[in-house]
KETOR-203953 format. One record per residue (C-alpha): residue number from 1; x, y, z. Coordinates in steps of 0.1 Angstrom, whole numbers, plus 2048, in hexadecimal, padded with zeros to 3 digits. Layout:
@resi NUM&c1 X&c2 Y&c3 Z
...
***
This chain:
@resi 1&c1 882&c2 297&c3 CA0
@resi 2&c1 86B&c2 2AE&c3 CB2
@resi 3&c1 862&c2 2D1&c3 CA7
@resi 4&c1 879&c2 2DF&c3 CC1
@resi 5&c1 898&c2 2CB&c3 CB6
@resi 6&c1 8B0&c2 2C4&c3 CD3
@resi 7&c1 8B6&c2 2E7&c3 CE0
@resi 8&c1 894&c2 2F7&c3 CE8
@resi 9&c1 874&c2 303&c3 CD9
@resi 10&c1 86D&c2 315&c3 CB9
@resi 11&c1 853&c2 32F&c3 CB2
@resi 12&c1 831&c2 31E&c3 CAF
@resi 13&c1 820&c2 325&c3 C8E
@resi 14&c1 7FC&c2 331&c3 C8C
@resi 15&c1 7E3&c2 315&c3 C87
@resi 16&c1 7D1&c2 316&c3 C66
@resi 17&c1 7B0&c2 304&c3 C61
@resi 18&c1 79E&c2 2FF&c3 C3F
@resi 19&c1 77C&c2 2F5&c3 C35
@resi 20&c1 76E&c2 2F0&c3 C12
@resi 21&c1 755&c2 30C&c3 C14
@resi 22&c1 769&c2 327&c3 C25
@resi 23&c1 78C&c2 335&c3 C22
@resi 24&c1 7A6&c2 32C&c3 C3C
@resi 25&c1 7A5&c2 33D&c3 C5D
@resi 26&c1 7C3&c2 345&c3 C72
@resi 27&c1 7C2&c2 33B&c3 C96
@resi 28&c1 7DC&c2 34C&c3 CAD
@resi 29&c1 7FA&c2 337&c3 CB6
@resi 30&c1 7F8&c2 329&c3 CD9
@resi 31&c1 81C&c2 32F&c3 CE2
@resi 32&c1 831&c2 34E&c3 CDF
@resi 33&c1 852&c2 34C&c3 CCD
@resi 34&c1 872&c2 34C&c3 CE2
@resi 35&c1 883&c2 36D&c3 CE7
@resi 36&c1 8A6&c2 35E&c3 CE0
@resi 37&c1 8B5&c2 33F&c3 CD1
@resi 38&c1 8D3&c2 331&c3 CE3
@resi 39&c1 8E6&c2 313&c3 CD6
@resi 40&c1 8F8&c2 2FD&c3 CEF
@resi 41&c1 919&c2 2F7&c3 CDD
@resi 42&c1 928&c2 2E4&c3 CFA
@resi 43&c1 90D&c2 2C9&c3 CF8
@resi 44&c1 916&c2 2BD&c3 CD5
@resi 45&c1 922&c2 299&c3 CD5
@resi 46&c1 947&c2 293&c3 CCD
@resi 47&c1 950&c2 294&c3 CA8
@resi 48&c1 95A&c2 271&c3 C9A
@resi 49&c1 97C&c2 26C&c3 C8B
@resi 50&c1 980&c2 281&c3 C6C
@resi 51&c1 983&c2 273&c3 C49
@resi 52&c1 9A8&c2 273&c3 C41
@resi 53&c1 9A8&c2 26F&c3 C1C
@resi 54&c1 9C5&c2 281&c3 C0B
@resi 55&c1 9AF&c2 293&c3 BF3
@resi 56&c1 98B&c2 296&c3 BE7
@resi 57&c1 977&c2 27B&c3 BD6
@resi 58&c1 97F&c2 277&c3 BB1
@resi 59&c1 969&c2 28D&c3 B9B
@resi 60&c1 954&c2 270&c3 B8E
@resi 61&c1 949&c2 268&c3 BB1
@resi 62&c1 93F&c2 28B&c3 BBC
@resi 63&c1 91B&c2 296&c3 BBB
@resi 64&c1 904&c2 2AC&c3 BD1
@resi 65&c1 8FD&c2 28E&c3 BE8
@resi 66&c1 921&c2 283&c3 BE8
@resi 67&c1 938&c2 2A1&c3 BEC
@resi 68&c1 95E&c2 2A0&c3 BE8
@resi 69&c1 962&c2 298&c3 C0D
@resi 70&c1 946&c2 28B&c3 C25
@resi 71&c1 928&c2 2A1&c3 C26
@resi 72&c1 91A&c2 2B1&c3 C46
@resi 73&c1 8F6&c2 2A4&c3 C4B
@resi 74&c1 8DB&c2 2AD&c3 C64
@resi 75&c1 8DD&c2 28C&c3 C77
@resi 76&c1 902&c2 292&c3 C7F
@resi 77&c1 8FC&c2 29C&c3 CA3
@resi 78&c1 920&c2 2A8&c3 CA8
@resi 79&c1 91C&c2 2C3&c3 C8D
@resi 80&c1 90B&c2 2E5&c3 C89
@resi 81&c1 8F6&c2 2D5&c3 C6E
@resi 82&c1 8E3&c2 2C2&c3 C89
@resi 83&c1 8DD&c2 2E2&c3 C9E
@resi 84&c1 8D2&c2 2F4&c3 C7E
@resi 85&c1 8BA&c2 2DB&c3 C70
@resi 86&c1 8AB&c2 2D1&c3 C92
@resi 87&c1 8A9&c2 2F3&c3 CA2
@resi 88&c1 8B4&c2 312&c3 C8F
@resi 89&c1 89F&c2 30C&c3 C70
@resi 90&c1 87E&c2 305&c3 C82
@resi 91&c1 885&c2 324&c3 C98
@resi 92&c1 88B&c2 33A&c3 C79
@resi 93&c1 86C&c2 32C&c3 C68
@resi 94&c1 857&c2 333&c3 C87
@resi 95&c1 863&c2 357&c3 C88
@resi 96&c1 85B&c2 35A&c3 C63
@resi 97&c1 838&c2 34E&c3 C69
@resi 98&c1 835&c2 369&c3 C85
@resi 99&c1 83F&c2 383&c3 C6C
@resi 100&c1 825&c2 378&c3 C53
@resi 101&c1 80A&c2 378&c3 C6D
@resi 102&c1 814&c2 39B&c3 C76
@resi 103&c1 810&c2 3A5&c3 C52
@resi 104&c1 7EF&c2 393&c3 C50
@resi 105&c1 7E2&c2 3A7&c3 C6D
@resi 106&c1 7EA&c2 3C7&c3 C5B
@resi 107&c1 7D5&c2 3BF&c3 C3C
@resi 108&c1 7B1&c2 3CA&c3 C34
@resi 109&c1 7AB&c2 3BC&c3 C11
@resi 110&c1 79A&c2 399&c3 C14
@resi 111&c1 7AA&c2 38B&c3 BF4
@resi 112&c1 7CD&c2 394&c3 C01
@resi 113&c1 7C5&c2 386&c3 C23
@resi 114&c1 7B8&c2 365&c3 C17
@resi 115&c1 7D6&c2 362&c3 BFF
@resi 116&c1 7EE&c2 368&c3 C1C
@resi 117&c1 7DD&c2 350&c3 C33
@resi 118&c1 7E3&c2 335&c3 C18
@resi 119&c1 808&c2 33E&c3 C19
@resi 120&c1 808&c2 33A&c3 C3E
@resi 121&c1 7F8&c2 317&c3 C3A
@resi 122&c1 814&c2 30E&c3 C22
@resi 123&c1 82D&c2 31A&c3 C3C
@resi 124&c1 81D&c2 304&c3 C55
@resi 125&c1 820&c2 2E6&c3 C3D
@resi 126&c1 845&c2 2EE&c3 C39
@resi 127&c1 849&c2 2EF&c3 C5F
@resi 128&c1 839&c2 2CD&c3 C62
@resi 129&c1 84F&c2 2BF&c3 C47
@resi 130&c1 86E&c2 2CF&c3 C57
@resi 131&c1 868&c2 2C4&c3 C7A
@resi 132&c1 85A&c2 2A2&c3 C6F
@resi 133&c1 878&c2 29C&c3 C59
@resi 134&c1 864&c2 293&c3 C3A
@resi 135&c1 873&c2 289&c3 C19
@resi 136&c1 87D&c2 2A6&c3 C01
@resi 137&c1 862&c2 2AB&c3 BE6
@resi 138&c1 866&c2 2BE&c3 BC6
@resi 139&c1 862&c2 2E3&c3 BC6
@resi 140&c1 840&c2 2EF&c3 BB8
@resi 141&c1 843&c2 300&c3 B97
@resi 142&c1 83E&c2 324&c3 BA0
@resi 143&c1 84C&c2 333&c3 B81
@resi 144&c1 86F&c2 33A&c3 B8F
@resi 145&c1 88D&c2 334&c3 B79
@resi 146&c1 89D&c2 31C&c3 B92
@resi 147&c1 881&c2 301&c3 B91
@resi 148&c1 893&c2 2EB&c3 B77
@resi 149&c1 8B3&c2 2EC&c3 B8B
@resi 150&c1 8A3&c2 2E4&c3 BAD
@resi 151&c1 88D&c2 2C7&c3 BA0
@resi 152&c1 8A8&c2 2B8&c3 B8B
@resi 153&c1 8C0&c2 2B7&c3 BA9
@resi 154&c1 8A5&c2 2A8&c3 BBF
@resi 155&c1 89D&c2 28E&c3 BA5
@resi 156&c1 8C1&c2 285&c3 B9E
@resi 157&c1 8D0&c2 285&c3 BC0
@resi 158&c1 8B6&c2 288&c3 BDC
@resi 159&c1 89A&c2 270&c3 BD5
@resi 160&c1 88F&c2 262&c3 BF7
@resi 161&c1 8A5&c2 27A&c3 C0B
@resi 162&c1 897&c2 28E&c3 C28
@resi 163&c1 8A1&c2 2AE&c3 C3A
@resi 164&c1 8B9&c2 29C&c3 C52
@resi 165&c1 8CB&c2 283&c3 C3B
@resi 166&c1 8D0&c2 299&c3 C1D
@resi 167&c1 8F0&c2 2AE&c3 C1E
@resi 168&c1 8EA&c2 2CB&c3 C35
@resi 169&c1 8F2&c2 2E6&c3 C1B
@resi 170&c1 8D8&c2 2D8&c3 C03
@resi 171&c1 8BE&c2 2D2&c3 C1E
@resi 172&c1 8C1&c2 2F5&c3 C2C
@resi 173&c1 8BF&c2 305&c3 C09
@resi 174&c1 8A1&c2 2EF&c3 C01
@resi 175&c1 88F&c2 2FC&c3 C21
@resi 176&c1 894&c2 320&c3 C15
@resi 177&c1 888&c2 318&c3 BF2
@resi 178&c1 869&c2 308&c3 C00
@resi 179&c1 863&c2 327&c3 C15
@resi 180&c1 864&c2 33C&c3 BF6
@resi 181&c1 84B&c2 324&c3 BE6
@resi 182&c1 833&c2 32C&c3 C02
@resi 183&c1 82F&c2 34F&c3 BF2
@resi 184&c1 83A&c2 34B&c3 BCE
@resi 185&c1 81A&c2 336&c3 BC6
@resi 186&c1 803&c2 351&c3 BD6
@resi 187&c1 7F1&c2 36C&c3 BC2
@resi 188&c1 7FB&c2 38B&c3 BD6
@resi 189&c1 819&c2 382&c3 BEA
@resi 190&c1 832&c2 373&c3 BD1
@resi 191&c1 84F&c2 388&c3 BDC
@resi 192&c1 848&c2 38A&c3 C01
@resi 193&c1 868&c2 38A&c3 C16
@resi 194&c1 861&c2 37C&c3 C39
@resi 195&c1 883&c2 388&c3 C44
@resi 196&c1 882&c2 3AC&c3 C37
@resi 197&c1 877&c2 3BC&c3 C58
@resi 198&c1 892&c2 3AA&c3 C6A
@resi 199&c1 8AD&c2 3B5&c3 C51
@resi 200&c1 8A2&c2 3DA&c3 C53
@resi 201&c1 8A0&c2 3D9&c3 C79
@resi 202&c1 8C3&c2 3CC&c3 C7D
@resi 203&c1 8D1&c2 3E7&c3 C66
@resi 204&c1 8BE&c2 402&c3 C79
@resi 205&c1 8D0&c2 3F6&c3 C99
@resi 206&c1 8F2&c2 3F8&c3 C89
@resi 207&c1 8F5&c2 41E&c3 C8B
@resi 208&c1 917&c2 420&c3 C9C
@resi 209&c1 929&c2 40B&c3 C82
@resi 210&c1 915&c2 41A&c3 C65
@resi 211&c1 920&c2 43D&c3 C6E
@resi 212&c1 943&c2 433&c3 C77
@resi 213&c1 947&c2 429&c3 C53
@resi 214&c1 932&c2 445&c3 C43
@resi 215&c1 945&c2 461&c3 C55
@resi 216&c1 966&c2 453&c3 C48
@resi 217&c1 95D&c2 44A&c3 C25
@resi 218&c1 941&c2 461&c3 C1A
@resi 219&c1 958&c2 479&c3 C09
@resi 220&c1 96C&c2 46F&c3 BEA
@resi 221&c1 98C&c2 45F&c3 BF3
@resi 222&c1 9A7&c2 47A&c3 BED
@resi 223&c1 9C0&c2 473&c3 C08
@resi 224&c1 9DA&c2 466&c3 BF0
@resi 225&c1 9DA&c2 484&c3 BD8
@resi 226&c1 9F8&c2 495&c3 BE8
@resi 227&c1 A0D&c2 475&c3 BEC
@resi 228&c1 A28&c2 468&c3 BD4
@resi 229&c1 A23&c2 448&c3 BC2
@resi 230&c1 A33&c2 432&c3 BDC
@resi 231&c1 A20&c2 442&c3 BF9
@resi 232&c1 A00&c2 441&c3 BE5
@resi 233&c1 A03&c2 41C&c3 BDF
@resi 234&c1 A0A&c2 415&c3 C03
@resi 235&c1 9ED&c2 42A&c3 C0E
@resi 236&c1 9D6&c2 417&c3 BF6
@resi 237&c1 9E4&c2 3F6&c3 C03
@resi 238&c1 9DD&c2 3FF&c3 C27
@resi 239&c1 9BA&c2 40B&c3 C1F
@resi 240&c1 9B3&c2 3EB&c3 C0C
@resi 241&c1 9BF&c2 3D6&c3 C29
@resi 242&c1 9A8&c2 3E8&c3 C41
@resi 243&c1 989&c2 3E8&c3 C2B
@resi 244&c1 98E&c2 3C4&c3 C21
@resi 245&c1 98B&c2 3BC&c3 C46
@resi 246&c1 96D&c2 3D3&c3 C4A
@resi 247&c1 95C&c2 3C0&c3 C2D
@resi 248&c1 966&c2 39E&c3 C3D
@resi 249&c1 95A&c2 3A5&c3 C61
@resi 250&c1 93A&c2 3B7&c3 C55
@resi 251&c1 92F&c2 393&c3 C4F
@resi 252&c1 92D&c2 38E&c3 C75
@resi 253&c1 909&c2 399&c3 C74
@resi 254&c1 8F7&c2 37A&c3 C67
@resi 255&c1 8D2&c2 37A&c3 C6F
@resi 256&c1 8CE&c2 355&c3 C6B
@resi 257&c1 8E6&c2 350&c3 C89
@resi 258&c1 8DF&c2 370&c3 C9D
@resi 259&c1 8BA&c2 369&c3 CA0
@resi 260&c1 8B6&c2 383&c3 CBC
@resi 261&c1 8D1&c2 39B&c3 CC7
@resi 262&c1 8D2&c2 3BA&c3 CDC
@resi 263&c1 8DE&c2 3DB&c3 CCD
@resi 264&c1 8FE&c2 3D9&c3 CE1
@resi 265&c1 905&c2 3B6&c3 CD3
@resi 266&c1 902&c2 3C3&c3 CB0
@resi 267&c1 919&c2 3E1&c3 CB7
@resi 268&c1 934&c2 3C9&c3 CC4
@resi 269&c1 932&c2 3B3&c3 CA5
@resi 270&c1 933&c2 3D1&c3 C8E
@resi 271&c1 950&c2 3E5&c3 C9C
@resi 272&c1 965&c2 3F1&c3 C7F
@resi 273&c1 97F&c2 406&c3 C90
@resi 274&c1 9A4&c2 401&c3 C86
@resi 275&c1 9AE&c2 3F4&c3 CA9
@resi 276&c1 992&c2 3DB&c3 CA8
@resi 277&c1 99D&c2 3CF&c3 C86
@resi 278&c1 9C1&c2 3CB&c3 C91
@resi 279&c1 9B6&c2 3B7&c3 CAF
@resi 280&c1 9A0&c2 3A0&c3 C9A
@resi 281&c1 9B8&c2 39A&c3 C7D
@resi 282&c1 9C8&c2 37F&c3 C92
@resi 283&c1 9A7&c2 36C&c3 C8F
@resi 284&c1 9AA&c2 36A&c3 C69
@resi 285&c1 9B6&c2 346&c3 C69
@resi 286&c1 9BD&c2 344&c3 C44
@resi 287&c1 9C8&c2 366&c3 C39
@resi 288&c1 9CE&c2 36C&c3 C14
@resi 289&c1 9CA&c2 392&c3 C16
@resi 290&c1 9EE&c2 398&c3 C0B
@resi 291&c1 9E8&c2 382&c3 BEC
@resi 292&c1 9C7&c2 393&c3 BE6
@resi 293&c1 9D9&c2 3B5&c3 BE6
@resi 294&c1 9F0&c2 3A9&c3 BCA
@resi 295&c1 9D2&c2 39E&c3 BB6
@resi 296&c1 9C1&c2 3C0&c3 BBC
@resi 297&c1 9E0&c2 3D2&c3 BB1
@resi 298&c1 9E0&c2 3C0&c3 B90
@resi 299&c1 9BB&c2 3C9&c3 B8B
@resi 300&c1 9C3&c2 3EE&c3 B91
@resi 301&c1 9DA&c2 3EE&c3 B73
@resi 302&c1 9BD&c2 3E4&c3 B5C
@resi 303&c1 9A8&c2 3FE&c3 B4A
@resi 304&c1 988&c2 3EA&c3 B50
@resi 305&c1 98F&c2 3D7&c3 B70
@resi 306&c1 970&c2 3C6&c3 B7D
@resi 307&c1 969&c2 3B7&c3 BA0
@resi 308&c1 94A&c2 3A2&c3 BA9
@resi 309&c1 93A&c2 39E&c3 BCB
@resi 310&c1 925&c2 37E&c3 BD1
@resi 311&c1 911&c2 38E&c3 BED
@resi 312&c1 907&c2 37F&c3 C0E
@resi 313&c1 8F4&c2 392&c3 C29
@resi 314&c1 8DE&c2 3B1&c3 C24
@resi 315&c1 8DF&c2 3CF&c3 C3C
@resi 316&c1 900&c2 3D7&c3 C4D
@resi 317&c1 915&c2 3BD&c3 C3A
@resi 318&c1 908&c2 3CA&c3 C18
@resi 319&c1 910&c2 3ED&c3 C24
@resi 320&c1 934&c2 3E2&c3 C2C
@resi 321&c1 936&c2 3D2&c3 C0A
@resi 322&c1 92B&c2 3F2&c3 BFA
@resi 323&c1 944&c2 407&c3 C0E
@resi 324&c1 95F&c2 3EF&c3 C01
@resi 325&c1 953&c2 3F0&c3 BDD
@resi 326&c1 950&c2 416&c3 BDF
@resi 327&c1 975&c2 419&c3 BE9
@resi 328&c1 97F&c2 400&c3 BCE
@resi 329&c1 96F&c2 417&c3 BB4
@resi 330&c1 97D&c2 437&c3 BC3
@resi 331&c1 9A0&c2 42A&c3 BC7
@resi 332&c1 9A0&c2 420&c3 BA2
@resi 333&c1 9A6&c2 3FB&c3 BA9
@resi 334&c1 985&c2 3F1&c3 B98
@resi 335&c1 972&c2 402&c3 B7D
@resi 336&c1 952&c2 3ED&c3 B82
@resi 337&c1 944&c2 3D9&c3 B9F
@resi 338&c1 929&c2 3BF&c3 B99
@resi 339&c1 914&c2 3B3&c3 BB7
@resi 340&c1 902&c2 392&c3 BB6
@resi 341&c1 8E4&c2 38D&c3 BCD
@resi 342&c1 8C6&c2 375&c3 BD1
@resi 343&c1 8A5&c2 376&c3 BBF
@resi 344&c1 891&c2 371&c3 BDF
@resi 345&c1 895&c2 36E&c3 C04
@resi 346&c1 8B0&c2 355&c3 C0C
@resi 347&c1 8C1&c2 348&c3 C2B
@resi 348&c1 8B0&c2 364&c3 C40
@resi 349&c1 8C7&c2 381&c3 C38
@resi 350&c1 8D5&c2 37D&c3 C15
@resi 351&c1 8D3&c2 39B&c3 BFE
@resi 352&c1 8B6&c2 39F&c3 BE6
@resi 353&c1 8AF&c2 3BB&c3 BCE
@resi 354&c1 896&c2 3C9&c3 BE6
@resi 355&c1 8B1&c2 3CA&c3 C01
@resi 356&c1 8CA&c2 3DB&c3 BEA
@resi 357&c1 8B1&c2 3F6&c3 BE0
@resi 358&c1 8A6&c2 3FB&c3 C04
@resi 359&c1 8C9&c2 401&c3 C10
@resi 360&c1 8D2&c2 41B&c3 BF6
@resi 361&c1 8B1&c2 42D&c3 BF8
@resi 362&c1 8B1&c2 42C&c3 C1E
@resi 363&c1 8D4&c2 43C&c3 C1E
@resi 364&c1 8C8&c2 458&c3 C08
@resi 365&c1 8A4&c2 45E&c3 C12
@resi 366&c1 89E&c2 44A&c3 C32
@resi 367&c1 89B&c2 455&c3 C56
@resi 368&c1 8A6&c2 435&c3 C66
@resi 369&c1 8BD&c2 445&c3 C80
@resi 370&c1 8AA&c2 460&c3 C93
@resi 371&c1 8C7&c2 466&c3 CAC
@resi 372&c1 8E1&c2 46C&c3 C91
@resi 373&c1 8F1&c2 48E&c3 C8D
@resi 374&c1 8ED&c2 4A3&c3 C6E
@resi 375&c1 911&c2 49C&c3 C64
@resi 376&c1 90C&c2 477&c3 C68
@resi 377&c1 8EC&c2 477&c3 C52
@resi 378&c1 8FD&c2 48D&c3 C38
@resi 379&c1 91A&c2 474&c3 C36
@resi 380&c1 902&c2 457&c3 C32
@resi 381&c1 8EE&c2 46A&c3 C17
@resi 382&c1 90D&c2 473&c3 C04
@resi 383&c1 919&c2 44F&c3 C02
@resi 384&c1 8F6&c2 443&c3 BF8
@resi 385&c1 8F4&c2 45D&c3 BDC
@resi 386&c1 916&c2 453&c3 BCF
@resi 387&c1 90D&c2 42F&c3 BCF
@resi 388&c1 8ED&c2 435&c3 BBC
@resi 389&c1 901&c2 44A&c3 BA3
@resi 390&c1 918&c2 42C&c3 B9E
@resi 391&c1 8F9&c2 418&c3 B95
@resi 392&c1 8EE&c2 431&c3 B7B
@resi 393&c1 911&c2 433&c3 B6C
@resi 394&c1 914&c2 40D&c3 B6A
@resi 395&c1 932&c2 40C&c3 B82
@resi 396&c1 91D&c2 3F7&c3 B9A
@resi 397&c1 906&c2 3DC&c3 B8C
@resi 398&c1 8EE&c2 3C7&c3 BA1
@resi 399&c1 8E5&c2 3A5&c3 B93
@resi 400&c1 8D2&c2 386&c3 B9E
@resi 401&c1 8D2&c2 364&c3 B8E
@resi 402&c1 8BC&c2 346&c3 B96
@resi 403&c1 8DB&c2 330&c3 B9D
@resi 404&c1 8E3&c2 342&c3 BBD
@resi 405&c1 8C3&c2 335&c3 BCD
@resi 406&c1 8C7&c2 310&c3 BC4
@resi 407&c1 8D4&c2 2F3&c3 BD8
@resi 408&c1 8F3&c2 2EE&c3 BC2
@resi 409&c1 915&c2 2F7&c3 BCF
@resi 410&c1 92D&c2 30C&c3 BBA
@resi 411&c1 93F&c2 2ED&c3 BAF
@resi 412&c1 921&c2 2E9&c3 B98
@resi 413&c1 921&c2 30E&c3 B8C
@resi 414&c1 931&c2 306&c3 B6A
@resi 415&c1 91A&c2 2E8&c3 B63
@resi 416&c1 8F9&c2 2F6&c3 B70
@resi 417&c1 8FD&c2 31B&c3 B69
@resi 418&c1 918&c2 31E&c3 B4E
@resi 419&c1 90C&c2 341&c3 B46
@resi 420&c1 914&c2 34C&c3 B69
@resi 421&c1 936&c2 33B&c3 B68
@resi 422&c1 93E&c2 34C&c3 B47
@resi 423&c1 933&c2 36D&c3 B55
@resi 424&c1 949&c2 36A&c3 B73
@resi 425&c1 966&c2 35F&c3 B5E
@resi 426&c1 967&c2 382&c3 B50
@resi 427&c1 96C&c2 391&c3 B73
@resi 428&c1 98F&c2 399&c3 B80
@resi 429&c1 986&c2 38F&c3 BA3
@resi 430&c1 967&c2 37E&c3 BB3
@resi 431&c1 961&c2 385&c3 BD8
@resi 432&c1 94B&c2 36A&c3 BE8
@resi 433&c1 93D&c2 379&c3 C08
@resi 434&c1 933&c2 366&c3 C27
@resi 435&c1 92E&c2 344&c3 C35
@resi 436&c1 913&c2 336&c3 C1D
@resi 437&c1 927&c2 33F&c3 BFE
@resi 438&c1 946&c2 32F&c3 C0E
@resi 439&c1 932&c2 30F&c3 C15
@resi 440&c1 927&c2 30E&c3 BF1
@resi 441&c1 94A&c2 315&c3 BE4
@resi 442&c1 958&c2 2F8&c3 BF8
@resi 443&c1 93B&c2 2E0&c3 BF4
@resi 444&c1 934&c2 2E3&c3 C1A
@resi 445&c1 945&c2 2C2&c3 C22
@resi 446&c1 95E&c2 2B5&c3 C3C
@resi 447&c1 97E&c2 2BD&c3 C2A
@resi 448&c1 99D&c2 2BE&c3 C3F
@resi 449&c1 9A4&c2 2E1&c3 C4D
@resi 450&c1 9C6&c2 2E3&c3 C3B
@resi 451&c1 9B6&c2 2DC&c3 C19
@resi 452&c1 9C2&c2 2F7&c3 C01
@resi 453&c1 9A7&c2 30F&c3 BF6
@resi 454&c1 9AD&c2 307&c3 BD1
@resi 455&c1 9A6&c2 2E2&c3 BD8
@resi 456&c1 988&c2 2E9&c3 BEE
@resi 457&c1 976&c2 2FE&c3 BD3
@resi 458&c1 97D&c2 2E5&c3 BB7
@resi 459&c1 971&c2 2F2&c3 B95
@resi 460&c1 96F&c2 316&c3 BA1
@resi 461&c1 995&c2 316&c3 BA2
@resi 462&c1 99E&c2 2FD&c3 B87
@resi 463&c1 987&c2 301&c3 B6A
@resi 464&c1 996&c2 314&c3 B4C
@resi 465&c1 98B&c2 338&c3 B4F
@resi 466&c1 984&c2 336&c3 B75
@resi 467&c1 988&c2 359&c3 B83
@resi 468&c1 99C&c2 362&c3 BA2
@resi 469&c1 985&c2 359&c3 BBF
@resi 470&c1 987&c2 367&c3 BE2
@resi 471&c1 972&c2 35B&c3 BFF
@resi 472&c1 96C&c2 375&c3 C1B
@resi 473&c1 95C&c2 360&c3 C36
@resi 474&c1 957&c2 363&c3 C5C
@resi 475&c1 955&c2 33E&c3 C66
@resi 476&c1 932&c2 334&c3 C71
@resi 477&c1 92F&c2 30F&c3 C67
@resi 478&c1 942&c2 2EF&c3 C68
@resi 479&c1 955&c2 2F0&c3 C47
@resi 480&c1 978&c2 2FF&c3 C4B
@resi 481&c1 994&c2 2FE&c3 C31
@resi 482&c1 9B4&c2 311&c3 C29
@resi 483&c1 9C1&c2 312&c3 C4D
@resi 484&c1 9DE&c2 300&c3 C5E
@resi 485&c1 9D4&c2 2DF&c3 C6C
@resi 486&c1 9E4&c2 2E6&c3 C8E
@resi 487&c1 9CF&c2 306&c3 C91
@resi 488&c1 9AF&c2 2F2&c3 C8C
@resi 489&c1 9BB&c2 2D7&c3 CA4
@resi 490&c1 9C2&c2 2F2&c3 CBF
@resi 491&c1 9A0&c2 303&c3 CBB
@resi 492&c1 98E&c2 2E1&c3 CBB
@resi 493&c1 99F&c2 2D9&c3 CDC
@resi 494&c1 99D&c2 2FB&c3 CED
@resi 495&c1 97E&c2 30D&c3 CDF
@resi 496&c1 95D&c2 2FD&c3 CDC
@resi 497&c1 947&c2 30C&c3 CC1
@resi 498&c1 963&c2 31F&c3 CAF
@resi 499&c1 956&c2 315&c3 C8D
@resi 500&c1 934&c2 325&c3 C92
@resi 501&c1 93C&c2 343&c3 CA9
@resi 502&c1 945&c2 35C&c3 C8E
@resi 503&c1 964&c2 365&c3 CA2
@resi 504&c1 97C&c2 357&c3 C88
@resi 505&c1 97E&c2 35D&c3 C62
@resi 506&c1 990&c2 354&c3 C42
@resi 507&c1 99B&c2 368&c3 C24
@resi 508&c1 9A4&c2 34E&c3 C0A
@resi 509&c1 9AE&c2 354&c3 BE6
@resi 510&c1 9B0&c2 33E&c3 BC7
@resi 511&c1 9C2&c2 34C&c3 BA9
@resi 512&c1 9AC&c2 338&c3 B92
@resi 513&c1 9B4&c2 335&c3 B6D
@resi 514&c1 9AB&c2 358&c3 B5F
@resi 515&c1 9B0&c2 360&c3 B3B
@resi 516&c1 9AC&c2 33C&c3 B2F
@resi 517&c1 990&c2 334&c3 B18
@resi 518&c1 972&c2 326&c3 B2B
@resi 519&c1 96A&c2 303&c3 B1F
@resi 520&c1 94B&c2 2F0&c3 B2B
@resi 521&c1 94C&c2 2CA&c3 B2D
@resi 522&c1 934&c2 2B6&c3 B19
@resi 523&c1 937&c2 299&c3 B31
@resi 524&c1 93C&c2 296&c3 B56
@resi 525&c1 933&c2 2AD&c3 B73
@resi 526&c1 955&c2 2BC&c3 B78
@resi 527&c1 976&c2 2C2&c3 B66
@resi 528&c1 991&c2 2CC&c3 B7E
@resi 529&c1 9B5&c2 2C4&c3 B86
***
């Protein structure tokens, strides 16, 4: 496998040379990065005959290298895994190196410069490992809480595996953990986010959709005060239906896929108008929104209803999540919202604490939209101030746990992070946002499209105490479950690349086993029916 994969070139990293007597010196890269990455979907080889087992492997035969159904792996040329491992990830890493070089050129302190140059050298080593398809080594102990989880999983299941023959999900997560290691072992740059500029820039170019929502939802939601009980319930249902879709389609902006887009492209993806939502609802291939509404109604009857968001992308998607969460509080459906983010930069655009703080503070104090009207800026500030007040009052809680940045899927949540499972079991509804969370829920394997969502997520549906789980996902990778088989057959026949275009979505709900006492197994990886 060459550094460019099968679809083009990636950004060339700067060359770093070292001597024993002098610190490393950065030499400018000889090739400029490409301005746009284009994947040729029509060039993918035909998919082999699918595995037609009636159900998943038995629990005793399932492990991270052997998912319930066959895993997607980088050497599967028919899959998006191949395009990702061979082309997308080297391109993303090349752009990350460019970002660090830009930061390097802004420094004046020699100690910080030398420290950052060494981080660039580690990034180059990672690029060589990735493009050379080397075997996966243990993660260097950098003091992070996830080290035991990572190195145990590598030792148990991935000895001798490389980037292309390990399951795609694990290999991709491993690449991002290695990228964090490039900085976490440094002295001055431990928390450096190579994607932060990109995340901020994308949100700054989302003004049309940002203000479309802020102008509608900046003031407290009082439209139902004059309605009778029946009318009020119907108004809340309609608003829930609309905002659930806003939250769903806000996931269209995924920086790991949209490596370079024009402002007009972003506006098209982020259209939140009612007419647009009505037109796109037909593209929700598995639609449990009516069932989700029944779940939400039950939560609204509780004095302490709690909803958790397992967050995906920063920027506009996080903004949409917060608009949704704001309305859930204002409407009385939930009394507390808990948001779960990542401890460090992950899969390009995933939310970190820095992204969370940046969004709320930019809304209140920032000057990101110079062409906005006073009314628009006032509406944005009003929402930001209310959201910060929710934090102070404990109505909104932001959390981050090491498990979310490991290579394990959520089938292993109860065994590898029982504290997280127990914590989520106390929630009335857990909303998993986006494609990566969906991949981890479903083990990212080749389950038949008609596989019921409960079966696809295994222990997250069947363990005692499992909370209601809803996946809000625009489809951007190979795994698809919870949709009619004939729909998948038609799209496979008529629409190349439908699984990675972001045009289609699912809203899938598992009722779980809430209220049952959580019991952890002393033996075996899973316990599900």
